[in-house]
VOVEXDREN-963592 format. One record per residue: residue number from 0; residue in one letter; y, x, z of N, C-alpha, C in turn. Coordinates in nm, 3 decimals. Atoms other than C-alpha are relative to their C-alpha. Layout:
<nuvos>
[NUM; "A"; [Y; X; Z]; [Y; X; Z]; [Y; X; Z]]
...
</nuvos>
This chain:
<nuvos>
[0; "M"; [0.031; 0.138; 0.023]; [-0.730; 1.046; -0.554]; [0.099; -0.059; -0.098]]
[1; "K"; [-0.084; 0.055; 0.106]; [-0.589; 0.827; -0.825]; [0.117; -0.081; 0.057]]
[2; "I"; [-0.118; 0.078; -0.036]; [-0.251; 0.655; -0.813]; [-0.028; -0.146; -0.035]]
[3; "L"; [0.017; 0.143; 0.021]; [-0.275; 0.278; -0.773]; [0.137; -0.061; -0.024]]
[4; "T"; [-0.129; 0.057; 0.035]; [0.008; 0.085; -0.940]; [-0.013; -0.152; -0.012]]
[5; "Y"; [0.002; 0.146; -0.003]; [0.091; -0.283; -0.892]; [0.136; -0.054; -0.043]]
[6; "Q"; [-0.121; 0.065; 0.050]; [0.345; -0.506; -1.066]; [0.026; -0.128; 0.079]]
[7; "S"; [-0.041; 0.130; -0.056]; [0.532; -0.815; -0.941]; [-0.012; -0.007; 0.152]]
[8; "M"; [0.001; 0.002; -0.146]; [0.550; -0.716; -0.575]; [0.143; -0.022; 0.049]]
[9; "T"; [-0.133; 0.032; -0.052]; [0.846; -0.881; -0.406]; [0.030; 0.084; 0.124]]
[10; "L"; [-0.041; -0.073; -0.120]; [1.041; -0.725; -0.122]; [-0.072; -0.056; 0.124]]
[11; "V"; [0.070; 0.062; -0.113]; [0.883; -0.974; 0.121]; [-0.146; 0.048; 0.004]]
[12; "Q"; [0.138; -0.048; 0.006]; [0.534; -0.873; 0.005]; [-0.009; 0.147; 0.039]]
[13; "W"; [-0.005; -0.142; -0.035]; [0.625; -0.503; 0.035]; [0.013; 0.015; 0.151]]
[14; "Q"; [-0.020; -0.008; -0.146]; [0.746; -0.557; 0.392]; [-0.126; -0.044; 0.074]]
[15; "Q"; [0.125; 0.043; -0.061]; [0.426; -0.743; 0.476]; [-0.105; 0.112; -0.012]]
[16; "L"; [0.094; -0.109; 0.020]; [0.220; -0.459; 0.329]; [0.029; 0.117; 0.093]]
[17; "I"; [-0.038; -0.106; -0.094]; [0.414; -0.205; 0.537]; [-0.059; -0.026; 0.138]]
[18; "C"; [0.056; 0.036; -0.131]; [0.310; -0.390; 0.853]; [-0.152; 0.014; 0.000]]
[19; "T"; [0.146; -0.009; 0.009]; [-0.051; -0.409; 0.738]; [-0.046; 0.145; -0.001]]
[20; "L"; [0.037; -0.142; 0.007]; [-0.068; -0.038; 0.653]; [0.018; 0.068; 0.136]]
[21; "K"; [-0.021; -0.056; -0.134]; [0.075; 0.046; 0.994]; [-0.114; -0.042; 0.093]]
[22; "Y"; [0.107; 0.052; -0.086]; [-0.186; -0.173; 1.164]; [-0.135; 0.064; -0.034]]
[23; "I"; [0.132; -0.051; 0.043]; [-0.484; -0.046; 0.959]; [-0.009; 0.152; 0.010]]
[24; "F"; [0.006; -0.146; 0.009]; [-0.397; 0.322; 0.910]; [0.092; 0.073; 0.097]]
[25; "S"; [-0.098; -0.058; -0.094]; [-0.131; 0.380; 1.182]; [0.107; 0.082; -0.070]]
[26; "I"; [-0.102; -0.073; 0.078]; [0.106; 0.499; 0.909]; [0.128; -0.083; -0.002]]
[27; "T"; [-0.130; 0.067; -0.004]; [0.473; 0.411; 0.953]; [0.075; 0.029; -0.128]]
[28; "I"; [-0.078; -0.011; 0.122]; [0.669; 0.344; 0.635]; [0.138; -0.056; 0.028]]
[29; "T"; [-0.138; 0.043; -0.027]; [1.047; 0.328; 0.669]; [0.090; 0.012; -0.123]]
[30; "T"; [-0.078; -0.018; 0.123]; [1.160; 0.408; 0.314]; [-0.078; -0.056; -0.118]]
[31; "T"; [0.069; 0.052; 0.119]; [1.080; 0.283; -0.035]; [-0.078; 0.108; -0.074]]
[32; "T"; [0.073; -0.111; 0.061]; [0.959; 0.627; -0.143]; [-0.026; 0.105; 0.107]]
[33; "G"; [0.029; -0.104; -0.097]; [0.782; 0.888; 0.062]; [-0.148; 0.023; 0.018]]
[34; "C"; [0.140; -0.024; -0.036]; [0.463; 1.007; 0.221]; [-0.008; 0.016; 0.152]]
[35; "S"; [0.022; -0.008; -0.143]; [0.316; 0.998; 0.568]; [-0.149; 0.012; 0.026]]
[36; "S"; [0.142; -0.009; -0.035]; [-0.009; 1.078; 0.742]; [-0.018; -0.011; 0.151]]
[37; "K"; [0.036; 0.011; -0.140]; [-0.179; 1.009; 1.070]; [-0.150; -0.021; 0.010]]
[38; "W"; [0.142; 0.016; -0.028]; [-0.532; 1.029; 1.209]; [-0.089; 0.035; -0.120]]
[39; "G"; [0.081; -0.043; 0.113]; [-0.658; 1.201; 0.895]; [0.026; -0.075; -0.128]]
[40; "F"; [-0.035; 0.076; 0.120]; [-0.517; 0.943; 0.652]; [0.139; 0.040; -0.045]]
[41; "G"; [-0.132; -0.030; 0.054]; [-0.227; 1.028; 0.424]; [0.028; -0.086; -0.121]]
[42; "L"; [-0.040; 0.084; 0.112]; [-0.042; 0.799; 0.185]; [0.131; 0.049; -0.058]]
[43; "Q"; [-0.124; -0.024; 0.072]; [0.225; 0.858; -0.075]; [0.032; -0.128; -0.075]]
[44; "W"; [-0.034; 0.127; 0.062]; [0.417; 0.560; -0.211]; [0.136; 0.005; -0.066]]
[45; "C"; [-0.130; 0.021; 0.064]; [0.702; 0.448; -0.431]; [0.010; -0.149; -0.032]]
[46; "Y"; [-0.025; 0.141; 0.029]; [0.827; 0.088; -0.423]; [0.136; -0.011; -0.067]]
[47; "E"; [-0.124; 0.019; 0.074]; [1.089; -0.002; -0.683]; [0.033; -0.148; -0.001]]
[48; "E"; [-0.035; 0.142; -0.015]; [1.250; -0.330; -0.583]; [0.054; -0.061; -0.129]]
[49; "A"; [-0.064; 0.054; 0.120]; [1.448; -0.370; -0.906]; [-0.102; -0.046; -0.104]]
[50; "V"; [0.104; 0.037; 0.097]; [1.129; -0.383; -1.116]; [-0.126; -0.053; 0.070]]
[51; "Q"; [0.108; 0.053; -0.084]; [0.902; -0.503; -0.831]; [-0.134; 0.071; -0.027]]
[52; "T"; [0.119; -0.081; 0.027]; [0.655; -0.218; -0.878]; [-0.031; 0.090; 0.120]]
[53; "L"; [0.046; -0.089; -0.107]; [0.451; -0.032; -0.617]; [-0.103; 0.096; -0.057]]
[54; "S"; [0.100; -0.103; 0.029]; [0.268; 0.295; -0.677]; [-0.038; 0.061; 0.133]]
[55; "L"; [0.048; -0.050; -0.128]; [0.053; 0.416; -0.391]; [-0.121; 0.089; -0.024]]
[56; "Q"; [0.111; -0.094; 0.014]; [-0.185; 0.709; -0.356]; [-0.042; 0.050; 0.137]]
[57; "C"; [0.054; -0.060; -0.120]; [-0.410; 0.822; -0.077]; [-0.005; 0.151; -0.025]]
[58; "I"; [-0.008; -0.144; 0.023]; [-0.334; 1.195; -0.047]; [-0.078; 0.081; 0.102]]
[59; "K"; [0.076; -0.068; -0.104]; [-0.539; 1.276; 0.260]; [-0.099; -0.100; 0.059]]
[60; "K"; [0.101; 0.089; -0.057]; [-0.859; 1.133; 0.402]; [-0.081; 0.075; 0.104]]
[61; "P"; [0.088; -0.065; -0.098]; [-1.079; 1.200; 0.702]; [-0.133; 0.037; -0.066]]
[62; "Y"; [0.124; -0.049; 0.060]; [-1.404; 1.382; 0.632]; [-0.106; -0.109; -0.013]]
[63; "W"; [0.105; 0.101; -0.002]; [-1.611; 1.071; 0.706]; [0.024; -0.116; -0.097]]
[64; "A"; [-0.032; 0.110; 0.092]; [-1.439; 0.839; 0.454]; [-0.005; 0.049; -0.144]]
[65; "S"; [0.005; -0.037; 0.141]; [-1.514; 0.849; 0.084]; [0.128; -0.045; -0.071]]
[66; "E"; [-0.117; 0.038; 0.079]; [-1.236; 0.833; -0.176]; [-0.015; -0.142; -0.051]]
[67; "L"; [0.024; 0.133; 0.053]; [-1.393; 0.524; -0.327]; [0.021; -0.107; 0.106]]
[68; "L"; [-0.017; 0.096; -0.109]; [-1.406; 0.344; 0.007]; [0.148; -0.022; 0.031]]
[69; "L"; [-0.143; 0.012; -0.029]; [-1.038; 0.417; 0.072]; [0.073; -0.073; -0.113]]
[70; "E"; [-0.064; 0.067; 0.113]; [-0.933; 0.310; -0.278]; [-0.030; -0.149; 0.001]]
[71; "I"; [0.037; 0.142; -0.006]; [-1.124; -0.017; -0.241]; [0.077; -0.069; 0.111]]
[72; "K"; [-0.070; 0.061; -0.114]; [-0.968; -0.087; 0.101]; [0.149; -0.014; -0.028]]
[73; "I"; [-0.143; 0.005; 0.031]; [-0.615; -0.002; -0.012]; [0.027; -0.106; -0.107]]
[74; "D"; [-0.015; 0.100; 0.106]; [-0.656; -0.212; -0.328]; [-0.012; -0.142; 0.058]]
[75; "E"; [0.019; 0.131; -0.064]; [-0.783; -0.504; -0.117]; [0.124; -0.041; 0.079]]
[76; "L"; [-0.119; 0.030; -0.080]; [-0.484; -0.482; 0.119]; [0.120; -0.035; -0.088]]
[77; "I"; [-0.113; 0.025; 0.089]; [-0.235; -0.468; -0.167]; [-0.018; -0.133; -0.072]]
[78; "R"; [0.024; 0.128; 0.069]; [-0.396; -0.759; -0.354]; [0.022; -0.119; 0.094]]
[79; "K"; [-0.027; 0.106; -0.098]; [-0.381; -0.969; -0.035]; [0.150; -0.019; 0.017]]
[80; "A"; [-0.146; 0.010; -0.012]; [-0.012; -0.887; -0.001]; [0.060; -0.066; -0.123]]
[81; "L"; [-0.050; 0.061; 0.124]; [0.046; -0.980; -0.366]; [-0.031; -0.149; -0.006]]
[82; "A"; [0.039; 0.141; 0.002]; [-0.135; -1.311; -0.317]; [0.083; -0.084; 0.097]]
[83; "S"; [-0.081; 0.073; -0.097]; [0.088; -1.404; -0.024]; [0.138; -0.028; -0.055]]
[84; "Q"; [-0.138; 0.035; 0.034]; [0.426; -1.570; -0.062]; [0.020; -0.030; -0.149]]
[85; "Q"; [-0.015; 0.036; 0.141]; [0.354; -1.670; -0.423]; [0.038; -0.148; -0.007]]
[86; "P"; [-0.038; 0.141; 0.013]; [0.526; -1.992; -0.527]; [-0.115; -0.081; -0.061]]
[87; "T"; [0.104; 0.087; 0.055]; [0.295; -2.282; -0.601]; [0.062; -0.093; -0.103]]
[88; "N"; [-0.046; 0.092; 0.104]; [0.324; -2.508; -0.904]; [-0.045; -0.141; 0.036]]
[89; "E"; [0.037; 0.136; -0.041]; [0.320; -2.853; -0.748]; [0.094; -0.099; -0.063]]
</nuvos>
């Protein structure tokens, strides 16, 4: 599956995404770079705080889930995390 890369992700957004990924996929992330799998799902990630960049790839999927479905779901979760905690221009 392809690597998904996102810019401008703050540490707070990354931490929120970690909680979401644990809730949705039961995958525990404790480091800024690594890989983990559970229940047929496997993710590989690299979060670089200094440049606020996240690269994430689904490396394992259950037989019943399509690659496209997983990419769409992961992209949706990351975009929601990116939309949170953004400063408003008031």
